[in-house]
MDAnalysis code that builds the backbone (N, CA, C; Angstrom):
import MDAnalysis as mda
import numpy as np

u = mda.Universe.empty(288, n_residues=96, atom_resindex=np.repeat(np.arange(96), 3), trajectory=True)
u.add_TopologyAttr("name", ["N", "CA", "C"] * 96)
u.add_TopologyAttr("resid", np.arange(1, 97))
u.add_TopologyAttr("resname", ["MET", "ASP", "SER", "LEU", "PRO", "ASN", "LEU", "PRO", "THR", "VAL", "LEU", "GLU", "GLN", "GLY", "VAL", "ALA", "GLY", "PHE", "GLU", "GLY", "GLY", "SER", "TRP", "ASN", "ALA", "MET", "PHE", "ALA", "PRO", "ALA", "GLY", "THR", "PRO", "PRO", "ASP", "ILE", "VAL", "LEU", "ALA", "ILE", "GLN", "GLN", "ASN", "ILE", "ALA", "LYS", "VAL", "LEU", "ALA", "ASP", "PRO", "GLN", "VAL", "ARG", "GLU", "ARG", "LEU", "VAL", "SER", "VAL", "GLY", "GLN", "GLU", "PRO", "VAL", "GLY", "ASN", "PRO", "PRO", "ALA", "GLU", "PHE", "ASP", "ALA", "GLN", "PHE", "LYS", "ALA", "ASP", "ILE", "THR", "ARG", "PHE", "ALA", "LYS", "VAL", "ILE", "GLU", "GLN", "ALA", "LYS", "ILE", "PRO", "LYS", "LEU", "ASP"])
u.atoms.positions = np.array([
    [-48.199, 36.180, -43.939],
    [-47.638, 36.243, -42.600],
    [-47.640, 37.692, -42.163],
    [-48.074, 37.918, -40.953],
    [-48.177, 39.272, -40.435],
    [-46.850, 40.012, -40.385],
    [-45.763, 39.293, -40.161],
    [-44.468, 39.952, -40.021],
    [-43.854, 40.360, -41.362],
    [-44.385, 39.853, -42.471],
    [-43.871, 40.195, -43.801],
    [-45.042, 40.530, -44.737],
    [-45.756, 41.613, -44.437],
    [-46.980, 41.906, -45.193],
    [-46.778, 42.205, -46.677],
    [-45.582, 42.624, -47.064],
    [-45.344, 42.975, -48.473],
    [-44.671, 41.864, -49.271],
    [-44.440, 40.740, -48.635],
    [-43.819, 39.616, -49.318],
    [-44.886, 38.830, -50.069],
    [-44.754, 38.712, -51.388],
    [-45.758, 37.954, -52.146],
    [-45.762, 36.479, -51.721],
    [-46.928, 35.895, -51.670],
    [-47.037, 34.481, -51.343],
    [-46.553, 33.648, -52.521],
    [-46.338, 32.371, -52.277],
    [-45.931, 31.462, -53.351],
    [-47.030, 31.434, -54.418],
    [-48.289, 31.396, -53.998],
    [-49.405, 31.403, -54.949],
    [-49.404, 32.678, -55.782],
    [-49.159, 33.815, -55.142],
    [-49.112, 35.095, -55.872],
    [-47.967, 35.123, -56.879],
    [-46.981, 34.247, -56.695],
    [-45.871, 34.172, -57.637],
    [-46.073, 33.076, -58.678],
    [-47.279, 32.474, -58.688],
    [-47.635, 31.552, -59.748],
    [-47.490, 30.078, -59.452],
    [-47.248, 29.707, -58.210],
    [-47.106, 28.295, -57.876],
    [-48.348, 27.852, -57.096],
    [-49.221, 27.122, -57.777],
    [-50.460, 26.666, -57.141],
    [-50.216, 25.374, -56.365],
    [-50.954, 25.191, -55.280],
    [-50.910, 23.946, -54.530],
    [-49.737, 23.803, -53.581],
    [-48.930, 24.839, -53.455],
    [-47.778, 24.764, -52.560],
    [-48.220, 25.009, -51.125],
    [-47.735, 24.175, -50.221],
    [-48.009, 24.380, -48.801],
    [-46.719, 24.147, -48.040],
    [-46.375, 25.073, -47.196],
    [-45.153, 24.923, -46.422],
    [-45.285, 25.622, -45.092],
    [-44.426, 25.300, -44.212],
    [-44.444, 25.930, -42.908],
    [-43.647, 25.102, -41.921],
    [-43.604, 25.579, -40.728],
    [-42.925, 24.858, -39.666],
    [-43.618, 25.185, -38.355],
    [-43.316, 24.420, -37.349],
    [-43.886, 24.693, -36.041],
    [-42.921, 24.226, -34.970],
    [-43.121, 24.744, -33.790],
    [-42.376, 24.323, -32.610],
    [-43.398, 23.787, -31.623],
    [-42.983, 22.852, -30.810],
    [-43.918, 22.272, -29.848],
    [-43.167, 21.806, -28.617],
    [-43.921, 21.627, -27.559],
    [-43.399, 21.010, -26.347],
    [-44.079, 19.654, -26.225],
    [-43.304, 18.641, -25.885],
    [-43.837, 17.297, -25.731],
    [-43.621, 16.832, -24.299],
    [-44.517, 16.011, -23.830],
    [-44.392, 15.384, -22.513],
    [-44.137, 13.902, -22.744],
    [-43.560, 13.238, -21.759],
    [-43.319, 11.799, -21.922],
    [-44.620, 11.029, -22.146],
    [-44.527, 9.945, -22.907],
    [-45.694, 9.077, -23.112],
    [-46.239, 8.664, -21.753],
    [-47.553, 8.637, -21.660],
    [-48.181, 8.225, -20.424],
    [-48.437, 9.346, -19.435],
    [-48.032, 10.565, -19.790],
    [-48.332, 11.696, -18.905],
    [-49.847, 11.832, -18.810],
    [-50.383, 11.941, -17.607],
    [-51.844, 12.046, -17.466],
    [-52.416, 13.223, -18.261],
    [-53.560, 13.002, -18.929],
    [-54.164, 14.053, -19.757],
    [-54.409, 15.358, -19.011],
    [-54.759, 15.295, -17.726],
    [-55.005, 16.537, -16.997],
    [-53.714, 17.336, -16.807],
    [-52.583, 16.650, -16.705],
    [-51.288, 17.333, -16.599],
    [-50.934, 17.964, -17.942],
    [-51.126, 17.216, -19.024],
    [-50.862, 17.740, -20.368],
    [-51.715, 18.991, -20.606],
    [-52.978, 18.920, -20.259],
    [-53.880, 20.060, -20.451],
    [-53.448, 21.254, -19.610],
    [-53.045, 21.025, -18.368],
    [-52.594, 22.124, -17.508],
    [-51.358, 22.803, -18.094],
    [-50.418, 22.013, -18.602],
    [-49.212, 22.568, -19.227],
    [-49.607, 23.392, -20.442],
    [-50.473, 22.823, -21.303],
    [-50.901, 23.531, -22.514],
    [-51.590, 24.841, -22.169],
    [-52.456, 24.834, -21.181],
    [-53.181, 26.052, -20.803],
    [-52.224, 27.127, -20.304],
    [-51.210, 26.722, -19.574],
    [-50.222, 27.697, -19.105],
    [-49.378, 28.246, -20.252],
    [-49.013, 27.381, -21.183],
    [-48.258, 27.833, -22.358],
    [-49.116, 28.801, -23.177],
    [-50.386, 28.457, -23.390],
    [-51.287, 29.332, -24.153],
    [-51.427, 30.691, -23.475],
    [-51.467, 30.688, -22.152],
    [-51.561, 31.950, -21.403],
    [-50.320, 32.816, -21.643],
    [-49.158, 32.190, -21.607],
    [-47.911, 32.922, -21.862],
    [-47.898, 33.455, -23.292],
    [-48.308, 32.613, -24.252],
    [-48.307, 33.040, -25.660],
    [-49.298, 34.164, -25.933],
    [-50.318, 34.285, -25.095],
    [-51.304, 35.361, -25.260],
    [-50.824, 36.681, -24.676],
    [-49.766, 36.645, -23.875],
    [-49.225, 37.879, -23.303],
    [-48.753, 38.773, -24.450],
    [-49.199, 40.032, -24.497],
    [-48.848, 40.910, -25.619],
    [-47.342, 41.050, -25.859],
    [-46.548, 41.114, -24.795],
    [-45.098, 41.267, -24.989],
    [-44.488, 39.997, -25.582],
    [-44.913, 38.854, -25.109],
    [-44.406, 37.587, -25.637],
    [-44.835, 37.439, -27.084],
    [-46.113, 37.674, -27.331],
    [-46.652, 37.561, -28.679],
    [-45.917, 38.484, -29.654],
    [-45.734, 39.738, -29.258],
    [-45.054, 40.715, -30.112],
    [-43.628, 40.272, -30.427],
    [-42.949, 39.747, -29.438],
    [-41.563, 39.297, -29.648],
    [-41.515, 38.113, -30.610],
    [-42.397, 37.158, -30.427],
    [-42.413, 36.002, -31.321],
    [-42.766, 36.401, -32.748],
    [-43.753, 37.262, -32.898],
    [-44.141, 37.726, -34.236],
    [-42.985, 38.487, -34.886],
    [-42.230, 39.239, -34.092],
    [-41.119, 40.026, -34.642],
    [-40.011, 39.158, -35.229],
    [-39.958, 37.894, -34.824],
    [-38.950, 36.983, -35.383],
    [-39.575, 35.951, -36.326],
    [-40.802, 36.240, -36.786],
    [-41.423, 35.408, -37.804],
    [-42.251, 34.247, -37.285],
    [-42.524, 34.200, -36.001],
    [-43.328, 33.118, -35.437],
    [-44.791, 33.551, -35.360],
    [-45.675, 32.594, -35.407],
    [-47.100, 32.851, -35.227],
    [-47.563, 32.025, -34.029],
    [-47.553, 32.618, -32.834],
    [-47.908, 31.865, -31.635],
    [-49.341, 31.336, -31.671],
    [-49.509, 30.060, -31.340],
    [-50.823, 29.442, -31.414],
    [-51.256, 28.911, -30.057],
    [-50.549, 27.941, -29.507],
    [-50.919, 27.363, -28.217],
    [-52.195, 26.549, -28.279],
    [-52.369, 25.799, -29.376],
    [-53.622, 25.053, -29.561],
    [-53.767, 23.896, -28.570],
    [-55.012, 23.465, -28.329],
    [-55.279, 22.377, -27.379],
    [-54.617, 21.066, -27.815],
    [-54.347, 20.168, -26.858],
    [-53.647, 18.914, -27.172],
    [-54.267, 18.104, -28.308],
    [-55.581, 17.954, -28.326],
    [-56.212, 17.146, -29.387],
    [-56.017, 17.782, -30.761],
    [-56.088, 19.092, -30.817],
    [-55.902, 19.802, -32.092],
    [-54.461, 19.658, -32.578],
    [-53.490, 19.809, -31.661],
    [-52.098, 19.638, -32.048],
    [-51.821, 18.202, -32.462],
    [-52.386, 17.236, -31.733],
    [-52.194, 15.822, -32.059],
    [-52.650, 15.529, -33.487],
    [-53.783, 16.077, -33.869],
    [-54.289, 15.868, -35.231],
    [-53.344, 16.486, -36.253],
    [-52.849, 17.687, -35.976],
    [-51.913, 18.354, -36.889],
    [-50.616, 17.552, -36.991],
    [-50.123, 17.083, -35.868],
    [-48.878, 16.319, -35.825],
    [-48.996, 15.044, -36.648],
    [-50.087, 14.313, -36.456],
    [-50.303, 13.068, -37.210],
    [-50.469, 13.337, -38.701],
    [-51.150, 14.418, -39.047],
    [-51.316, 14.773, -40.459],
    [-49.962, 15.102, -41.085],
    [-49.106, 15.814, -40.348],
    [-47.777, 16.142, -40.864],
    [-46.925, 14.894, -41.041],
    [-47.026, 13.954, -40.122],
    [-46.270, 12.697, -40.257],
    [-46.678, 11.992, -41.548],
    [-47.973, 11.905, -41.787],
    [-48.479, 11.258, -43.004],
    [-48.009, 12.001, -44.250],
    [-48.139, 13.334, -44.229],
    [-47.767, 14.144, -45.395],
    [-46.279, 14.028, -45.693],
    [-45.443, 14.144, -44.661],
    [-44.003, 14.120, -44.901],
    [-43.493, 12.717, -45.192],
    [-44.171, 11.701, -44.721],
    [-43.783, 10.335, -45.078],
    [-43.899, 10.154, -46.588],
    [-44.953, 10.718, -47.173],
    [-45.125, 10.635, -48.627],
    [-44.017, 11.398, -49.357],
    [-43.675, 12.574, -48.851],
    [-42.611, 13.379, -49.467],
    [-41.283, 12.631, -49.398],
    [-40.988, 12.070, -48.250],
    [-39.731, 11.328, -48.062],
    [-39.673, 10.128, -48.997],
    [-40.779, 9.416, -49.105],
    [-40.832, 8.254, -49.984],
    [-40.661, 8.662, -51.448],
    [-41.387, 9.683, -51.884],
    [-41.312, 10.128, -53.275],
    [-39.927, 10.653, -53.636],
    [-39.277, 11.305, -52.668],
    [-37.941, 11.856, -52.923],
    [-36.839, 10.810, -52.737],
    [-37.256, 9.606, -52.294],
    [-36.306, 8.520, -52.051],
    [-35.202, 8.922, -51.067],
    [-35.599, 9.618, -50.025],
    [-34.657, 10.018, -48.979],
    [-34.396, 8.790, -48.106],
    [-33.136, 8.405, -47.959],
    [-32.840, 7.190, -47.186],
    [-33.072, 7.409, -45.692],
    [-33.441, 6.314, -45.039],
    [-33.646, 6.326, -43.595],
    [-32.272, 6.362, -42.914],
    [-32.149, 7.175, -41.880],
    [-30.896, 7.229, -41.136],
    [-30.847, 6.079, -40.153],
    [-29.676, 5.507, -40.002],
    [-29.504, 4.410, -39.032],
    [-29.087, 4.956, -37.685],
])
């Protein structure tokens, strides 16, 4: 991570295969027209590319991305699949 260049990674500390992270996102209601979703994403990406915004986010440990809707959708679905397995293996109960 750019904000912590001297912090050893988990792999550098001897743990192979570890993957972790988090992300923040903005969601629109289901059924929002794709052109509206794309316009929102493009505006968010423009803001995230602003040097002052980017610098501020990086200073608090964030890595601004602003990826296109299809790319985020794929990441989101992959995370759902990955964490469903973790939840199942850890026997974490479903909240009612």
